[in-house]
N, C-alpha and C positions, 0 to 999 in steps of 0.2 A: 325690700321690694324685689319683685321678679324682674329678670332681664326682659328686654323688649320681646313681646309675644309675636310669633309668626301668624300669618293669615290662617284663619280656620281654627285658632286656639279655642278649645271647648270651655275653658274656665276651670277645668278640673286640675287639682293639685294633689299628687300622691303617686301611687304605683298601681297600674291597672293592666288588665288583659281584656281582650274583646273577642267575641265570636258571634256568628249570626249568618243570615242570608234568607233565601226563599224557602218556603216549605215544600214546593214542588218545582220541577223544571219544565213541566208541560201541563197545560190546562186548556179547557175550552173557553171561548169568548163568553162572557157573562157569568162565569163561575169564579168563585173567590180563591185567592191564594194569599198567604200571609208572608210578610217580611218581618223577621224577628232579629233583634239586636240586643245582645247582653254585654254589659260592661261591668266588670267586677274587679275588686282589689281593695286597697286601703287609701282613703282620702276623702275629699269633699265632693263625692260623686253626685250628691243630691242638688248641687247648684247648676248642673249643666242643663241646656235646653234640649228639646226633642231632636235627636240626631239622625235625621233621615236624608237619604240622597234624593235628588229630583227624580220623580217617576215620569214615564212617558205621558204625554197629554191625553192619550186615549184610555188611560187607566183612571178609574174612579177610586179614590183613596179616602179612607176614614181616619179620624184622629186616632193616634196610637193609644193602646191600653198600656199603662205603666205599672210594673210590679216591682216593689222594692223588697230587698231581703237584707237584714242586718244580723250578723253573727258575732257574738262576743266569745272570744276564746282566750287561751293562754297567751297568744301572740298579739292580743289587742282586738280591735274591732275591724271586721272585713265587711264590705258592702257589695251589693250586687243590684243592678237596675236593669230590668228587661223591658224593652219597648217592642210592642207587636202591632203592626199596622196591616189592616186588611185591604187588599187591592182587588179590584174587579176590572180585568181588561175588557174593553168594549169592542175591540177589533182583533181579527186574527192576524198572525204574522210572527216574525222573530223579533224579540225585543231584548235590549241589554239594560239591566239594572246597573247603574254606574258603581264604581268602587266607592267605598266609604272610608274616610280617614278620620281617626280620632286623635287629636293632638292634645297632650296634657303636659304639665310641668312636673318633673320628678325631682323633689327636693334632695333626695339622697345623692343624685349625680349632679344636681344644679343645672340640668338641661331640659329642654323641651323634647318630648318623644312622640313619635307618630306610630299608631297602630292602624292596620289596614284590613278591611274585608274586601277581597277582590271582586271585580265586576262579575255579574252572573247573567247567563242567558235564560230567557223564558220563551218557550215556544207556545204560542196561543193558536189553538185549532179553531175552525169555525164552530160556533155554538149550534144548538139544535134549531133555533129560529133565525139563524143567520146564514145566508148563502156565502159560498166561498168568494173571495175577492176576484174581480175580473183581472185578467192579465192586462198589462199595458197595451198590448196589441189589440185585444178585444175592445178596450175602452176607446182607442184611437179609431178603430174601424167603425164602432158605433157612433162616435163623434163625427167622423167623416161622412157617414150615411146621412145624418141630419144636415150637415153642411151642404151636401150635394142636393138634397131635397129642397132646402131653402134656396139654393142657387137656381134650380129649375123653376121654382115658384116665382121668384123675383123676375127671372127672364121672361116667363109667360106673362106676368103682370105688365112688364114693360112693353112687350110685343102687343098686348091687348090695347094699351093706351096709344101706342103708335098707330095701330090700325084704326082706332076710334077717331083720332085726330085727322088722319088721312081721309076717312069717310066724310067727316064734317067739312073738310076743306073742299073736297070734290063737290058736295051738295051746294055749298055756297057759290062755288064757281059756276055751276050749272044754273043756279037761280039768277045770277047776274046776267047770263046770256040769254 
């Protein structure tokens, strides 16, 4: 039996290496970019689940395409599994794709090992049919303009009802006299 597994253990047992990341570091909103991850080495790589980090909520993502490669050589069998996920950012801005950690058990050393792909930045520019985001100050000014107009409208409406009530009261008083 294996020693107690750490959080995030992939289920893989063997000796592995990892590489991957984004295909581009800058893209327009609405255009595709791919995130590729390749795990290779010797062991039971075929048992692991799809190993993707959490992408930003404004990214549309599709199920990854999986490509397996098995090579038989003088030193035994080596395996490679490549995952490729297509991402389509829907908003412009700067985004960080979080680091990915692959944890496996190495029977040669008797220890769990962690391989990491560092976090990556993705700059998303406004797309052809997408206006640039408003700055916070512009949004506040626009919001304040509507607030001021609403305040004026409600004040005028209140003044109208006060005058209407006052006119009715005066008419009733004159009719009694």
